[in-house]
VMD Tcl script that builds the backbone (N, CA, C; Angstrom):
set m [mol new atoms 366]
animate dup $m
set s [atomselect $m all]
$s set {name element resname resid chain x y z} {
  {N N LEU 1 A 81.480 20.885 161.734}
  {CA C LEU 1 A 81.857 21.543 163.108}
  {C C LEU 1 A 82.094 20.744 164.214}
  {N N GLN 2 A 81.398 19.578 164.228}
  {CA C GLN 2 A 81.733 18.386 164.777}
  {C C GLN 2 A 83.405 17.880 164.766}
  {N N GLU 3 A 83.552 17.457 163.689}
  {CA C GLU 3 A 85.206 17.153 163.056}
  {C C GLU 3 A 86.330 18.189 163.610}
  {N N THR 4 A 85.767 19.420 163.374}
  {CA C THR 4 A 86.745 20.330 164.044}
  {C C THR 4 A 86.579 20.313 165.761}
  {N N MET 5 A 85.410 20.483 166.161}
  {CA C MET 5 A 85.746 20.208 167.501}
  {C C MET 5 A 86.511 18.919 167.793}
  {N N GLU 6 A 85.932 17.887 167.379}
  {CA C GLU 6 A 87.054 16.561 167.633}
  {C C GLU 6 A 88.378 16.688 167.687}
  {N N ASP 7 A 88.932 17.579 166.625}
  {CA C ASP 7 A 90.270 17.649 166.408}
  {C C ASP 7 A 91.029 18.658 167.147}
  {N N ILE 8 A 90.666 19.356 167.370}
  {CA C ILE 8 A 91.306 20.692 168.301}
  {C C ILE 8 A 90.764 20.466 169.549}
  {N N ASP 9 A 89.738 20.052 170.383}
  {CA C ASP 9 A 89.605 20.098 171.404}
  {C C ASP 9 A 90.257 18.749 172.363}
  {N N LYS 10 A 91.488 19.058 172.365}
  {CA C LYS 10 A 92.347 17.521 172.696}
  {C C LYS 10 A 91.478 16.846 174.286}
  {N N ASN 11 A 91.227 18.125 175.433}
  {CA C ASN 11 A 90.637 17.271 176.503}
  {C C ASN 11 A 89.647 16.719 176.304}
  {N N GLY 12 A 88.702 16.685 175.576}
  {CA C GLY 12 A 87.496 15.996 175.060}
  {C C GLY 12 A 86.598 16.816 176.281}
  {N N ASP 13 A 86.790 17.733 176.349}
  {CA C ASP 13 A 85.804 18.919 177.376}
  {C C ASP 13 A 84.544 19.306 176.518}
  {N N GLY 14 A 84.355 19.048 175.163}
  {CA C GLY 14 A 83.406 20.053 174.259}
  {C C GLY 14 A 83.649 21.582 174.298}
  {N N PHE 15 A 84.407 21.688 174.479}
  {CA C PHE 15 A 85.038 23.045 174.391}
  {C C PHE 15 A 85.874 22.985 173.189}
  {N N ILE 16 A 87.027 24.537 173.034}
  {CA C ILE 16 A 88.182 24.797 172.262}
  {C C ILE 16 A 88.778 25.967 173.437}
  {N N ASP 17 A 89.812 25.366 174.179}
  {CA C ASP 17 A 90.423 26.278 175.068}
  {C C ASP 17 A 91.462 27.524 174.228}
  {N N LEU 18 A 92.097 28.239 174.746}
  {CA C LEU 18 A 92.992 29.049 174.018}
  {C C LEU 18 A 94.348 28.347 173.581}
  {N N GLU 19 A 94.528 27.525 174.476}
  {CA C GLU 19 A 95.740 27.038 174.230}
  {C C GLU 19 A 95.310 25.506 173.352}
  {N N GLU 20 A 94.128 25.091 173.007}
  {CA C GLU 20 A 94.108 24.318 171.967}
  {C C GLU 20 A 93.782 25.009 171.000}
  {N N TYR 21 A 93.373 26.408 170.910}
  {CA C TYR 21 A 93.132 27.066 169.367}
  {C C TYR 21 A 94.208 27.871 169.407}
  {N N ILE 22 A 95.364 28.009 170.024}
  {CA C ILE 22 A 96.700 28.257 169.451}
  {C C ILE 22 A 97.487 26.764 169.053}
  {N N GLY 23 A 97.565 25.667 169.729}
  {CA C GLY 23 A 98.298 24.419 169.641}
  {C C GLY 23 A 97.822 23.627 168.340}
  {N N ASP 24 A 96.553 24.258 167.672}
  {CA C ASP 24 A 96.389 23.509 166.047}
  {C C ASP 24 A 96.765 24.022 165.422}
  {N N MET 25 A 97.679 25.466 165.565}
  {CA C MET 25 A 97.942 26.359 164.542}
  {C C MET 25 A 99.731 26.377 164.632}
  {N N TYR 26 A 100.106 26.312 165.775}
  {CA C TYR 26 A 101.205 26.347 166.105}
  {C C TYR 26 A 102.192 25.537 167.477}
  {N N SER 27 A 103.175 24.906 167.115}
  {CA C SER 27 A 103.607 24.032 168.186}
  {C C SER 27 A 104.679 24.858 168.401}
  {N N GLN 28 A 104.916 25.291 169.825}
  {CA C GLN 28 A 106.228 26.140 170.521}
  {C C GLN 28 A 107.767 25.084 169.911}
  {N N ASP 29 A 107.717 24.475 170.545}
  {CA C ASP 29 A 108.850 23.362 170.076}
  {C C ASP 29 A 110.089 23.765 170.542}
  {N N GLY 30 A 110.191 24.163 171.696}
  {CA C GLY 30 A 111.359 24.621 172.204}
  {C C GLY 30 A 111.678 26.305 172.172}
  {N N ASP 31 A 111.086 27.044 171.402}
  {CA C ASP 31 A 111.163 28.265 170.962}
  {C C ASP 31 A 111.098 29.484 172.350}
  {N N ALA 32 A 111.510 29.946 172.933}
  {CA C ALA 32 A 111.381 30.858 174.144}
  {C C ALA 32 A 110.480 31.883 173.391}
  {N N ASP 33 A 110.419 32.609 172.377}
  {CA C ASP 33 A 109.478 33.502 171.627}
  {C C ASP 33 A 108.590 33.468 170.560}
  {N N GLU 34 A 107.295 33.582 170.979}
  {CA C GLU 34 A 106.363 33.521 170.261}
  {C C GLU 34 A 106.499 34.298 168.740}
  {N N PRO 35 A 106.040 33.536 167.381}
  {CA C PRO 35 A 106.000 34.562 166.455}
  {C C PRO 35 A 105.261 35.613 166.962}
  {N N GLU 36 A 104.997 36.760 166.202}
  {CA C GLU 36 A 104.144 37.865 166.201}
  {C C GLU 36 A 102.551 37.485 165.804}
  {N N TRP 37 A 102.503 36.352 164.553}
  {CA C TRP 37 A 101.213 35.972 164.241}
  {C C TRP 37 A 100.232 35.290 165.360}
  {N N VAL 38 A 101.355 34.609 166.086}
  {CA C VAL 38 A 100.841 33.698 167.244}
  {C C VAL 38 A 100.163 34.687 168.759}
  {N N LYS 39 A 100.862 35.907 168.951}
  {CA C LYS 39 A 100.558 36.749 169.636}
  {C C LYS 39 A 99.434 37.386 169.092}
  {N N THR 40 A 99.260 37.607 167.695}
  {CA C THR 40 A 97.621 38.596 167.243}
  {C C THR 40 A 96.968 37.120 167.173}
  {N N GLU 41 A 96.858 36.266 167.090}
  {CA C GLU 41 A 96.118 34.993 167.133}
  {C C GLU 41 A 95.418 34.633 168.429}
  {N N ARG 42 A 96.246 34.620 169.558}
  {CA C ARG 42 A 96.015 34.664 171.152}
  {C C ARG 42 A 94.774 36.217 171.245}
  {N N GLU 43 A 95.294 37.045 170.843}
  {CA C GLU 43 A 94.398 38.670 170.962}
  {C C GLU 43 A 92.976 37.908 170.198}
  {N N GLN 44 A 93.348 37.500 169.334}
  {CA C GLN 44 A 91.898 37.289 168.276}
  {C C GLN 44 A 91.048 36.337 168.970}
  {N N PHE 45 A 91.525 35.515 170.054}
  {CA C PHE 45 A 90.747 34.457 170.373}
  {C C PHE 45 A 90.001 34.933 171.658}
  {N N VAL 46 A 90.820 36.026 172.472}
  {CA C VAL 46 A 90.006 36.728 173.245}
  {C C VAL 46 A 89.024 37.868 172.753}
  {N N GLU 47 A 89.973 38.368 171.842}
  {CA C GLU 47 A 88.543 39.745 171.713}
  {C C GLU 47 A 87.175 39.302 170.642}
  {N N PHE 48 A 87.737 38.088 169.860}
  {CA C PHE 48 A 86.485 38.071 169.080}
  {C C PHE 48 A 86.221 36.609 168.811}
  {N N ARG 49 A 86.818 35.159 168.996}
  {CA C ARG 49 A 86.226 34.079 169.016}
  {C C ARG 49 A 85.622 33.695 170.194}
  {N N ASP 50 A 86.028 34.243 171.735}
  {CA C ASP 50 A 85.321 33.773 172.783}
  {C C ASP 50 A 84.398 34.668 173.129}
  {N N LYS 51 A 83.415 34.823 172.486}
  {CA C LYS 51 A 81.872 35.942 172.364}
  {C C LYS 51 A 81.420 36.239 173.826}
  {N N ASN 52 A 81.385 35.065 174.846}
  {CA C ASN 52 A 81.029 35.011 175.724}
  {C C ASN 52 A 81.961 35.379 176.820}
  {N N ARG 53 A 83.177 35.492 176.433}
  {CA C ARG 53 A 84.461 35.483 177.334}
  {C C ARG 53 A 84.421 34.317 178.680}
  {N N ASP 54 A 84.155 33.258 178.351}
  {CA C ASP 54 A 84.532 32.403 179.635}
  {C C ASP 54 A 85.477 31.567 179.228}
  {N N GLY 55 A 86.840 32.153 178.566}
  {CA C GLY 55 A 87.821 31.415 177.982}
  {C C GLY 55 A 88.304 30.346 177.358}
  {N N ARG 56 A 86.970 29.948 177.008}
  {CA C ARG 56 A 86.800 29.040 175.852}
  {C C ARG 56 A 85.450 28.974 174.817}
  {N N MET 57 A 85.800 28.474 173.489}
  {CA C MET 57 A 84.734 28.168 172.560}
  {C C MET 57 A 83.992 27.358 172.514}
  {N N ASP 58 A 82.216 27.664 172.630}
  {CA C ASP 58 A 81.556 26.275 172.616}
  {C C ASP 58 A 81.129 25.807 171.044}
  {N N LYS 59 A 80.080 25.242 170.802}
  {CA C LYS 59 A 79.901 24.751 169.296}
  {C C LYS 59 A 79.670 26.091 169.017}
  {N N GLU 60 A 78.655 27.360 169.349}
  {CA C GLU 60 A 78.465 28.345 168.360}
  {C C GLU 60 A 79.606 29.061 168.218}
  {N N GLU 61 A 80.229 29.558 169.291}
  {CA C GLU 61 A 81.202 30.061 168.932}
  {C C GLU 61 A 82.574 29.630 167.771}
  {N N THR 62 A 82.507 28.021 168.088}
  {CA C THR 62 A 83.352 27.610 167.359}
  {C C THR 62 A 82.706 27.490 165.673}
  {N N LYS 63 A 81.298 27.662 165.547}
  {CA C LYS 63 A 80.821 27.373 164.278}
  {C C LYS 63 A 80.955 29.129 163.524}
  {N N ASP 64 A 80.881 30.153 164.219}
  {CA C ASP 64 A 81.071 31.736 163.903}
  {C C ASP 64 A 82.276 31.669 163.397}
  {N N TRP 65 A 83.506 30.759 164.013}
  {CA C TRP 65 A 84.989 31.033 163.594}
  {C C TRP 65 A 85.356 30.361 162.431}
  {N N ILE 66 A 84.398 29.255 161.821}
  {CA C ILE 66 A 85.126 28.225 160.665}
  {C C ILE 66 A 84.222 28.471 159.781}
  {N N LEU 67 A 82.688 29.245 159.868}
  {CA C LEU 67 A 81.661 29.093 159.146}
  {C C LEU 67 A 81.165 30.476 158.799}
  {N N PRO 68 A 81.676 31.551 159.254}
  {CA C PRO 68 A 81.136 32.690 159.423}
  {C C PRO 68 A 79.988 33.091 158.679}
  {N N SER 69 A 79.264 34.008 158.885}
  {CA C SER 69 A 77.889 34.164 158.099}
  {C C SER 69 A 78.006 34.861 156.856}
  {N N ASP 70 A 78.996 36.019 157.172}
  {CA C ASP 70 A 79.267 36.862 156.500}
  {C C ASP 70 A 80.563 36.650 155.017}
  {N N TYR 71 A 80.686 35.382 155.236}
  {CA C TYR 71 A 82.097 35.206 154.378}
  {C C TYR 71 A 81.277 34.142 153.480}
  {N N ASP 72 A 81.557 34.707 152.031}
  {CA C ASP 72 A 81.033 33.981 151.137}
  {C C ASP 72 A 82.460 32.797 150.151}
  {N N HIS 73 A 82.395 31.635 150.691}
  {CA C HIS 73 A 83.483 30.941 150.361}
  {C C HIS 73 A 83.650 30.501 148.850}
  {N N ALA 74 A 82.666 30.541 148.169}
  {CA C ALA 74 A 82.902 30.385 146.857}
  {C C ALA 74 A 83.457 31.765 146.035}
  {N N GLU 75 A 82.798 32.558 146.458}
  {CA C GLU 75 A 83.714 34.191 145.918}
  {C C GLU 75 A 85.272 34.101 146.568}
  {N N ALA 76 A 85.267 33.519 147.791}
  {CA C ALA 76 A 86.802 33.659 148.293}
  {C C ALA 76 A 87.408 32.812 147.241}
  {N N GLU 77 A 87.116 31.182 146.912}
  {CA C GLU 77 A 87.803 30.653 146.889}
  {C C GLU 77 A 88.250 31.082 144.979}
  {N N ALA 78 A 86.971 31.630 144.296}
  {CA C ALA 78 A 87.471 32.045 142.994}
  {C C ALA 78 A 88.615 33.252 142.963}
  {N N ARG 79 A 88.354 34.283 143.426}
  {CA C ARG 79 A 89.343 35.575 143.492}
  {C C ARG 79 A 90.685 34.645 143.720}
  {N N HIS 80 A 90.743 33.612 144.857}
  {CA C HIS 80 A 92.013 32.966 145.168}
  {C C HIS 80 A 92.609 32.225 143.932}
  {N N LEU 81 A 91.647 31.656 142.964}
  {CA C LEU 81 A 92.093 30.994 141.905}
  {C C LEU 81 A 92.695 32.256 140.724}
  {N N VAL 82 A 91.787 33.343 140.558}
  {CA C VAL 82 A 91.980 33.839 139.670}
  {C C VAL 82 A 93.313 34.824 140.369}
  {N N TYR 83 A 93.936 35.141 141.584}
  {CA C TYR 83 A 94.886 35.560 141.716}
  {C C TYR 83 A 96.151 35.136 141.784}
  {N N GLU 84 A 96.224 33.731 141.860}
  {CA C GLU 84 A 97.113 32.838 141.897}
  {C C GLU 84 A 97.429 32.594 140.574}
  {N N SER 85 A 96.310 32.260 139.831}
  {CA C SER 85 A 96.521 31.860 138.002}
  {C C SER 85 A 96.545 33.035 137.056}
  {N N ASP 86 A 96.550 34.208 137.694}
  {CA C ASP 86 A 96.368 35.321 136.337}
  {C C ASP 86 A 97.700 35.841 136.119}
  {N N GLN 87 A 98.282 35.469 135.463}
  {CA C GLN 87 A 100.025 35.683 135.117}
  {C C GLN 87 A 100.435 37.286 134.666}
  {N N ASP 88 A 99.343 37.407 134.217}
  {CA C ASP 88 A 99.347 38.644 132.965}
  {C C ASP 88 A 98.700 39.828 134.025}
  {N N LYS 89 A 97.750 39.408 135.032}
  {CA C LYS 89 A 96.846 40.557 135.788}
  {C C LYS 89 A 96.106 41.010 135.078}
  {N N ASP 90 A 95.457 40.731 134.054}
  {CA C ASP 90 A 94.656 41.088 133.502}
  {C C ASP 90 A 93.032 41.009 133.906}
  {N N GLY 91 A 92.762 39.922 134.886}
  {CA C GLY 91 A 91.895 40.191 135.689}
  {C C GLY 91 A 91.045 38.894 134.802}
  {N N LYS 92 A 91.399 38.212 133.930}
  {CA C LYS 92 A 90.863 37.083 133.098}
  {C C LYS 92 A 91.807 35.993 132.724}
  {N N LEU 93 A 91.470 34.599 132.890}
  {CA C LEU 93 A 92.469 33.649 133.111}
  {C C LEU 93 A 91.707 32.703 131.510}
  {N N THR 94 A 93.281 32.759 130.752}
  {CA C THR 94 A 93.527 31.905 129.616}
  {C C THR 94 A 93.764 30.552 130.232}
  {N N ARG 95 A 93.305 29.940 128.808}
  {CA C ARG 95 A 93.604 28.269 129.221}
  {C C ARG 95 A 95.060 28.145 129.591}
  {N N GLU 96 A 95.870 28.959 128.812}
  {CA C GLU 96 A 97.303 28.430 129.032}
  {C C GLU 96 A 97.913 28.544 130.718}
  {N N GLU 97 A 97.174 29.961 131.468}
  {CA C GLU 97 A 97.444 30.219 132.736}
  {C C GLU 97 A 96.396 29.045 133.878}
  {N N ILE 98 A 95.221 28.353 133.100}
  {CA C ILE 98 A 94.700 27.562 134.005}
  {C C ILE 98 A 95.404 26.495 133.731}
  {N N VAL 99 A 96.029 26.071 132.904}
  {CA C VAL 99 A 96.790 24.645 132.671}
  {C C VAL 99 A 98.169 24.723 133.765}
  {N N ASP 100 A 99.018 25.995 133.328}
  {CA C ASP 100 A 100.097 26.357 134.015}
  {C C ASP 100 A 99.720 25.920 135.913}
  {N N LYS 101 A 98.793 26.303 135.955}
  {CA C LYS 101 A 98.227 26.244 137.773}
  {C C LYS 101 A 97.648 25.151 137.768}
  {N N SER 102 A 97.189 23.970 136.833}
  {CA C SER 102 A 96.415 22.983 137.072}
  {C C SER 102 A 96.038 22.321 138.653}
  {N N ASP 103 A 97.530 22.112 138.898}
  {CA C ASP 103 A 97.248 21.667 140.434}
  {C C ASP 103 A 96.244 22.205 141.425}
  {N N LEU 104 A 96.461 23.545 141.243}
  {CA C LEU 104 A 95.472 24.359 142.026}
  {C C LEU 104 A 94.159 24.420 142.069}
  {N N PHE 105 A 93.787 23.906 140.340}
  {CA C PHE 105 A 92.252 23.942 140.120}
  {C C PHE 105 A 92.038 22.273 140.540}
  {N N VAL 106 A 92.450 21.404 140.018}
  {CA C VAL 106 A 92.271 20.504 140.368}
  {C C VAL 106 A 92.136 20.163 142.269}
  {N N GLY 107 A 92.413 21.017 143.290}
  {CA C GLY 107 A 92.441 20.934 144.185}
  {C C GLY 107 A 91.434 21.509 144.759}
  {N N SER 108 A 90.842 22.691 144.145}
  {CA C SER 108 A 89.994 23.616 144.552}
  {C C SER 108 A 88.606 23.006 144.638}
  {N N GLN 109 A 87.752 23.383 145.511}
  {CA C GLN 109 A 86.267 23.067 145.653}
  {C C GLN 109 A 85.454 23.765 144.373}
  {N N ALA 110 A 86.025 25.103 144.039}
  {CA C ALA 110 A 85.615 25.770 143.137}
  {C C ALA 110 A 85.182 24.885 141.662}
  {N N THR 111 A 86.231 24.038 141.476}
  {CA C THR 111 A 86.201 23.117 140.161}
  {C C THR 111 A 85.527 21.697 140.702}
  {N N ASP 112 A 84.745 21.624 141.612}
  {CA C ASP 112 A 84.386 20.187 141.964}
  {C C ASP 112 A 85.838 19.657 142.141}
  {N N PHE 113 A 86.860 19.758 142.499}
  {CA C PHE 113 A 87.867 19.199 142.430}
  {C C PHE 113 A 88.403 18.660 140.833}
  {N N GLY 114 A 88.446 19.567 140.219}
  {CA C GLY 114 A 89.080 19.503 138.944}
  {C C GLY 114 A 87.913 18.836 137.871}
  {N N GLU 115 A 86.721 18.529 138.245}
  {CA C GLU 115 A 85.246 18.031 137.551}
  {C C GLU 115 A 85.194 19.065 136.692}
  {N N ALA 116 A 85.072 20.323 136.778}
  {CA C ALA 116 A 84.478 21.127 136.084}
  {C C ALA 116 A 85.402 21.621 134.847}
  {N N LEU 117 A 86.422 21.072 134.807}
  {CA C LEU 117 A 87.479 21.724 134.039}
  {C C LEU 117 A 87.378 20.282 133.084}
  {N N VAL 118 A 87.251 19.388 132.760}
  {CA C VAL 118 A 86.854 18.579 131.708}
  {C C VAL 118 A 85.127 18.351 131.465}
  {N N ARG 119 A 84.098 19.137 131.939}
  {CA C ARG 119 A 82.996 19.099 131.380}
  {C C ARG 119 A 82.836 20.593 130.282}
  {N N HIS 120 A 83.938 21.630 130.483}
  {CA C HIS 120 A 84.069 22.505 129.621}
  {C C HIS 120 A 84.759 22.850 128.611}
  {N N ASP 121 A 84.790 23.178 127.583}
  {CA C ASP 121 A 85.743 23.857 126.446}
  {C C ASP 121 A 86.489 25.344 126.116}
  {N N GLU 122 A 85.501 25.848 127.025}
  {CA C GLU 122 A 86.073 27.345 126.964}
  {C C GLU 122 A 86.877 27.885 127.587}
}
mol reanalyze $m
mol bondsrecalc $m
mol representation Tube
mol addrep $m
């Protein structure tokens, strides 16, 4: 949480305002029109992120954003690995499918950044 706040809070006031929030994901670089997803993120900030409607996210609101209590990170990562690697879409991973996407598995927290792959033979 502290790292996120320090990274995004560019003016150092201890809050993340709308422009800091958007600026973390998108740099306009002279483009006149924002992409649709940026407009959607602006709406997300106003409607859901800034819960007390003061125009900025405090530490609790930021925590709810980056560490939502109803989100299972391990399950989401496991689903992501299977989705990206399961070439025949049978819902199971073969050794070959894992090896073919080894870069994905080595970079994943779900495999302890590849350590789990060397401890198992199945």
